[in-house]
C-alpha positions in Angstrom: 0.0 0.0 0.0 1.3 3.5 -0.9 2.5 5.4 2.1 0.2 8.4 1.5 -2.8 6.1 1.2 -1.8 4.2 4.3 -1.3 7.5 6.1 -4.7 8.7 5.0 -6.3 5.6 6.4 -4.4 6.0 9.7 -5.3 9.6 10.0 -9.0 9.0 9.1 -9.2 6.2 11.7 -7.6 8.4 14.4 -10.0 11.3 13.8 -13.0 8.9 13.8 -11.9 7.5 17.1 -11.4 10.9 18.5 -14.8 12.0 17.3 -16.5 9.3 19.4 -14.8 10.3 22.7 -17.7 12.3 23.9 -20.0 9.3 23.7 -17.7 7.3 25.8 -17.2 10.1 28.4 -21.0 10.5 28.7 -21.8 6.8 28.8 -19.3 5.9 31.4 -21.5 7.6 34.0 -18.5 8.6 36.1 -17.5 12.0 37.4 -15.3 13.9 35.0 -12.3 13.9 37.4 -12.5 10.1 37.6 -12.9 9.8 33.8 -9.8 11.8 33.1 -7.8 9.9 35.8 -8.7 6.5 34.4 -8.1 7.7 30.8 -4.5 8.7 32.0 -4.0 5.4 33.9 -5.1 3.1 31.2 -3.4 5.3 28.6 -0.1 5.2 30.6 -0.2 1.3 30.7 -0.8 1.2 26.9 1.8 3.7 26.0 4.4 2.2 28.3 3.9 -1.1 26.5 4.2 0.7 23.1 7.3 2.7 24.1 9.0 -0.4 25.5 8.2 -2.4 22.4 9.6 0.4 20.2 12.7 0.7 22.3 12.0 4.3 23.2 12.8 3.9 26.9 16.5 3.3 26.4 18.7 6.4 26.9 16.2 8.9 25.6 15.0 10.5 28.8 16.6 13.4 30.5 15.5 15.8 33.2 14.9 18.5 30.5 12.7 16.2 28.4 10.8 15.0 31.5 10.3 18.5 32.9 9.1 20.1 29.6 6.8 17.1 28.8 5.5 17.3 32.3 4.6 20.9 31.9 2.8 20.1 28.7 1.1 17.2 30.4 -0.3 19.5 33.0 -1.9 21.6 30.3 -3.2 18.6 28.4 -4.9 17.2 31.6 -6.6 20.6 32.3 -7.6 20.5 28.6 -9.3 17.2 29.1 -11.0 18.2 32.3 -12.5 21.3 30.8 -13.5 19.7 27.5 -15.2 16.8 29.1 -17.0 19.0 31.6 -18.2 21.2 28.8 -20.1 18.3 27.2 -22.6 18.3 30.1 -23.3 22.0 29.7 -23.1 22.9 26.1 -23.5 19.5 24.4 -20.9 17.6 22.5 -21.6 19.4 19.2 -21.3 22.9 20.5 -18.3 22.1 22.7 -16.5 20.4 19.9 -17.2 23.3 17.5 -16.0 25.9 20.0 -13.0 23.7 20.9 -11.8 23.9 17.3 -10.8 27.5 17.8 -7.4 26.0 18.8 -5.6 27.4 15.7 -6.5 30.9 16.6 -5.1 30.4 20.2 -1.9 29.3 18.6 -1.8 32.3 16.4 -2.4 34.6 19.4 0.5 32.9 21.3 2.7 33.2 18.2 2.1 37.0 18.0 2.5 37.6 21.7 5.5 35.5 22.5 7.3 34.7 19.3 6.8 38.0 17.4 5.0 36.2 14.6 3.1 38.5 12.2 -0.7 38.6 12.1 -1.5 38.9 8.4 -4.7 40.3 7.1 -5.8 36.8 6.0 -5.3 35.4 9.5 -7.3 38.3 11.0 -10.0 37.7 8.4 -10.3 34.0 9.4 -10.3 35.0 13.1 -13.2 37.4 12.4 -15.1 34.7 10.7 -14.5 32.3 13.7 -15.6 35.1 16.1 -18.8 35.7 14.1 -19.4 31.9 14.3 -19.0 32.1 18.1 -21.6 34.8 18.3 -24.1 32.7 16.4 -23.4 29.7 18.6 -23.8 31.4 21.9 -27.1 33.0 21.1 -29.0 29.8 22.2 -28.7 26.3 23.4 -29.3 23.2 21.3 -32.5 21.4 21.2 -32.9 17.8 22.5 -34.7 15.7 20.0 -37.7 13.6 20.8 -35.7 10.4 20.3 -33.1 11.4 22.9 -34.4 8.6 25.2 -34.0 8.1 28.9 -30.3 9.0 29.0 -31.0 12.7 29.0 -30.3 14.7 32.1 -27.6 16.5 34.1 -25.6 13.4 34.9 -25.3 12.2 31.3 -24.5 15.5 29.7 -27.7 15.4 27.7 -30.4 18.0 28.0 -28.6 20.1 30.6 -28.5 23.2 28.5 -29.9 25.9 30.8 -28.0 28.3 33.0 -24.7 26.2 32.5 -24.7 26.7 28.8 -22.4 29.7 28.7 -20.2 28.1 31.3 -19.9 25.1 28.9 -18.9 27.5 26.1 -16.2 29.1 28.4 -14.9 25.6 29.4 -14.6 24.6 25.7 -12.7 27.8 25.0 -10.5 27.2 28.1 -9.8 23.6 26.8 -8.7 25.1 23.5 -6.4 27.6 25.3 -4.7 24.8 27.3 -4.4 22.7 24.1 -2.5 25.6 22.6 -0.3 25.9 25.7 0.6 22.2 25.4 1.3 22.6 21.7 3.6 25.5 22.3 5.4 23.7 25.1 5.8 20.5 23.0 7.5 22.5 20.3 10.5 22.6 22.7 10.7 18.8 22.5 11.5 18.6 18.8 13.2 15.3 18.0 11.7 13.5 21.0 9.5 10.6 19.9 5.8 11.7 20.3 4.8 8.4 21.9 7.3 9.1 24.7 6.0 12.6 25.2 2.4 11.2 25.4 3.5 8.6 28.0 5.0 11.3 30.2 2.0 13.4 29.9 -0.5 10.7 30.9 1.8 9.7 33.8 1.7 13.3 34.9 -2.1 13.1 34.7 -2.2 10.0 37.0 0.0 11.7 39.6 -1.8 15.0 39.3 -5.4 13.6 39.6 -4.8 10.7 42.1 -5.5 12.9 45.1 -8.8 14.1 43.7 -10.2 10.9 41.9 -12.8 9.0 43.9 -10.6 5.9 44.3 -12.5 4.7 47.4 -15.6 4.1 45.4 -14.6 2.4 42.1 -17.0 1.8 39.2 -19.3 -1.1 40.2 -20.2 -2.5 36.8 -18.4 -3.9 33.8 -20.0 -1.3 31.5 -18.3 1.7 33.2 -15.0 -0.1 33.4 -15.2 -0.9 29.6 -15.9 2.8 28.8 -13.0 4.0 30.8 -10.6 1.3 29.5 -11.6 2.2 26.0 -10.9 5.9 26.6 -7.4 4.9 27.8 -6.4 2.1 25.4 -8.3 3.2 22.2 -8.7 6.9 22.5 -5.3 7.5 23.9 -2.9 4.6 23.1 -4.2 3.5 19.7 -5.2 6.9 18.6 -1.7 8.3 19.2 -0.2 5.4 17.3 -2.5 6.0 14.3 -2.2 9.8 14.4 1.6 10.0 14.7 2.0 7.2 12.2 0.0 9.2 9.7 1.8 12.5 10.5 5.1 10.7 9.4 3.6 9.8 6.0 1.3 12.7 5.0 2.0 16.2 3.8 0.9 19.0 6.2 -2.0 20.2 4.1 -3.5 16.7 4.0 -3.0 16.3 7.7 -4.9 19.5 8.2 -7.7 18.5 5.9 -8.2 15.1 7.5 -8.2 16.6 11.1 -11.6 18.0 10.4 -13.1 14.6 10.3 -13.0 14.8 14.1 -15.5 17.5 14.7 -17.8 16.2 12.0 -18.0 12.8 13.6 -18.5 14.3 17.0 -21.4 16.4 15.8 -22.9 13.3 14.1 -22.5 11.2 17.2 -24.3 13.9 19.3 -27.2 14.0 16.8 -27.6 10.3 16.3 -26.8 9.0 19.8 -28.3 11.8 21.9 -30.8 13.4 19.6 -29.3 16.9 20.0 -30.4 19.4 17.4 -28.7 22.7 16.7 -30.7 25.8 15.7 -30.0 26.9 12.1 -28.0 29.8 13.2 -25.8 27.6 15.4 -25.2 25.2 12.5 -24.0 28.2 10.5 -21.9 29.3 13.4 -20.3 25.9 13.8 -19.6 25.7 10.1 -18.0 29.1 10.2 -15.6 28.1 12.9 -14.7 24.9 11.2 -14.2 26.6 7.8 -12.1 29.4 9.4 -10.0 26.8 11.3 -9.5 24.9 8.0 -8.5 28.1 6.3 -6.0 28.9 9.0 -4.5 25.4 9.0 -4.4 25.0 5.3 -3.3 28.5 4.3 -6.4 29.4 2.3 -6.6 33.0 1.1 -9.8 35.1 0.9 -8.7 37.4 -1.9 -6.1 37.6 -4.6 -3.2 39.8 -4.0 -2.2 42.2 -6.8 1.4 42.3 -5.9 3.8 40.1 -3.9 4.2 43.0 -1.4 0.5 43.1 -0.8 0.3 39.3 -0.3 2.8 39.6 2.6 1.1 42.7 4.2 1.0 42.3 7.9 -0.1 44.1 11.0 2.6 44.6 13.7 
């Protein structure tokens, strides 16, 4: 099989897996703190086996690598806590759409800390995404008649009242901490990504152990299966597929395929939980995703007349 084709299959599979994560979080029935702890725990076991099998544990670790990866791991764990908590307040669809403002967080960090220029095109995409945010926050999603008995505050379905805007804020916070983790991880160029992920989830285990409800473990096999799947499949397997794809695919194709994730997440929310977005919110979600795609893939909104104009920037 051609490497590009194989990479495309791997990236597609990784994004589909990632798109279903909200369903597993909700259906586990466990508090978010416990969900993230067990995701880290099962993920750490899986990634430890993977790293050992690949020989990544021999002579690659240093205090610098561990320290920087641990800092990024702290941001990643906060990211998961905020994102998973937002599902119960703003719905999986809305939270996922808002969460995909990540590229704009990175652009902001680049301008603030690395003196990167904000081009007119980037500002235009940012404006489109902001307009999409305004459309989204104007109202909460509807719960369809076929939502079933699993609706309610404990499942993340139907709880779209006063907590709605808190859910939006949590999804934005999750995007912010994802960007923090991405900036920190740039300092680890050349370090195997599986090893970075292993350190990050180990940090999560240590960080959340004092707060997880370990004295009252899940009592049924269903909850354990949901938690194990989040760690083994949505963390271990997903990292293998995603990083394997990144090694095989050009950047523009990686960026294009990454938008399978929010599409799958929205479809899962509609099909599994009966959530229905208002037309304006559908437009808003689409605006954010298109703007994020434009930012990632370097799309332009107009044709420059001269090379000088095409590189115009705001300092």
